[in-house]
C-alpha positions as CSV (number, residue, x, y, z in Angstrom):
1,M,-13.4,1.6,-8.2
2,P,-15.7,-0.2,-5.6
3,E,-14.3,-1.7,-2.8
4,T,-15.0,-5.4,-2.4
5,P,-14.0,-8.1,0.2
6,G,-10.5,-9.0,-0.9
7,T,-7.5,-10.9,0.8
8,A,-6.2,-10.6,4.3
9,I,-2.2,-10.0,4.9
10,T,-0.2,-9.2,7.4
11,M,2.2,-6.5,7.9
12,T,5.2,-6.7,10.1
13,I,7.1,-4.2,11.1
14,D,10.1,-4.2,14.1
15,G,8.5,-7.6,15.2
16,H,5.2,-6.3,15.1
17,V,2.3,-7.7,13.1
18,S,-0.6,-5.8,12.2
19,T,-3.5,-6.7,10.0
20,A,-4.6,-5.1,6.0
21,T,-6.7,-6.0,3.7
22,L,-6.2,-5.8,0.0
23,H,-9.5,-5.4,-2.1
24,D,-10.6,-7.6,-4.6
25,N,-9.5,-5.1,-7.5
26,P,-7.1,-6.1,-10.6
27,A,-3.9,-4.0,-9.2
28,A,-4.7,-5.5,-5.4
29,N,-4.5,-8.7,-7.0
30,A,-1.5,-8.8,-8.9
31,L,0.1,-7.2,-5.6
32,V,-1.2,-10.7,-4.1
33,E,0.7,-12.6,-6.6
34,Q,3.7,-10.9,-5.5
35,L,3.8,-12.1,-1.6
36,P,5.5,-12.7,0.4
37,L,7.6,-9.4,0.2
38,T,9.7,-7.8,2.4
39,L,10.4,-4.1,1.6
40,T,12.0,-0.7,2.5
41,F,9.9,1.8,3.0
42,D,11.1,6.3,2.8
43,D,9.0,8.8,4.1
44,F,7.6,11.1,1.6
45,N,6.1,14.6,2.2
46,A,5.4,13.5,6.0
47,V,1.7,12.0,4.5
48,E,3.1,8.4,2.9
49,K,5.3,5.8,3.1
50,T,6.6,4.5,-0.3
51,A,8.7,1.5,-1.2
52,R,9.9,0.2,-5.0
53,L,7.8,-3.1,-6.0
54,P,9.7,-5.8,-7.6
55,S,7.5,-5.3,-10.6
56,P,4.9,-3.3,-11.6
57,L,0.9,-3.7,-10.8
58,S,-1.6,-4.2,-13.6
59,M,-3.3,-0.8,-13.9
60,E,-5.9,-2.6,-16.4
61,G,-9.9,-2.1,-15.6
62,M,-8.2,0.7,-12.4
63,P,-9.6,3.9,-12.6
64,E,-7.1,7.0,-13.7
65,G,-6.4,7.7,-10.3
66,D,-7.8,8.2,-7.0
67,D,-8.1,9.8,-3.1
68,P,-6.8,7.6,-0.8
69,E,-7.3,8.1,2.9
70,V,-5.7,7.7,5.9
71,G,-4.9,4.2,6.5
72,E,-5.1,2.7,3.2
73,I,-2.5,0.9,0.8
74,G,-2.0,2.0,-2.8
75,F,0.3,1.9,-5.8
76,W,1.6,5.0,-7.7
77,A,2.0,3.2,-11.0
78,P,4.3,6.3,-12.5
79,G,6.7,5.2,-10.3
80,G,6.2,1.3,-9.4
81,D,5.4,2.5,-5.7
82,L,3.6,0.6,-3.0
83,V,2.4,3.1,-0.4
84,L,1.3,3.5,3.1
85,Y,-0.8,6.8,3.5
86,H,-1.1,8.2,6.7
87,G,-1.6,11.9,5.8
88,D,-4.2,13.6,3.2
89,V,-2.5,13.7,0.2
90,G,-5.5,14.5,-2.8
91,Y,-6.5,13.1,-5.8
92,W,-3.6,12.1,-8.2
93,N,-3.8,10.5,-11.8
94,G,-1.9,7.1,-11.1
95,I,-2.8,6.5,-7.8
96,A,-4.4,3.3,-7.1
97,R,-6.4,2.0,-3.8
98,L,-5.3,-1.6,-3.3
99,G,-6.7,-1.9,0.5
100,T,-6.5,-0.7,4.2
101,F,-4.0,-1.3,7.0
102,D,-5.0,-0.9,10.8
103,D,-2.1,0.3,12.4
104,V,-1.1,3.8,10.9
105,D,0.8,4.3,14.4
106,A,3.2,2.1,13.6
107,I,4.5,4.4,10.4
108,A,3.3,7.8,10.6
109,N,6.3,9.2,12.6
110,R,9.0,7.3,11.2
111,T,11.6,9.5,9.1
112,E,14.2,6.9,8.6
113,P,13.7,4.2,6.0
114,F,12.3,0.8,7.8
115,T,11.1,-3.0,6.6
116,V,7.8,-4.3,6.3
117,T,7.5,-7.9,5.6
118,I,3.8,-8.1,3.7
119,A,2.3,-11.5,3.6
120,I,-1.2,-13.6,3.3
121,Q,-2.8,-14.5,6.6
């Protein structure tokens, strides 16, 4: 799915505000409709942080899967999770790329659950 300009958002972690951008695609637009959100993220396999969304995102019009890059925001459709990628996970069916975030270092070394507030800028 082509990356297109979308919605500027902020992610606040421990009082530190970093910027991010959500793409203009069906799944990312469904996330924008749920903002603002405060979610608790957990480490998964030392390459991504995941948090359950209150409502699943639309996968209509999205590819069957994707291979997200470090610093991308994604949606894991089978589990209904928002995902922040800080390592290489490879291609998986059920992944949707939603956007990018600027401060990978703010999450990369966290092993304990942490809270992130996501809001439209």
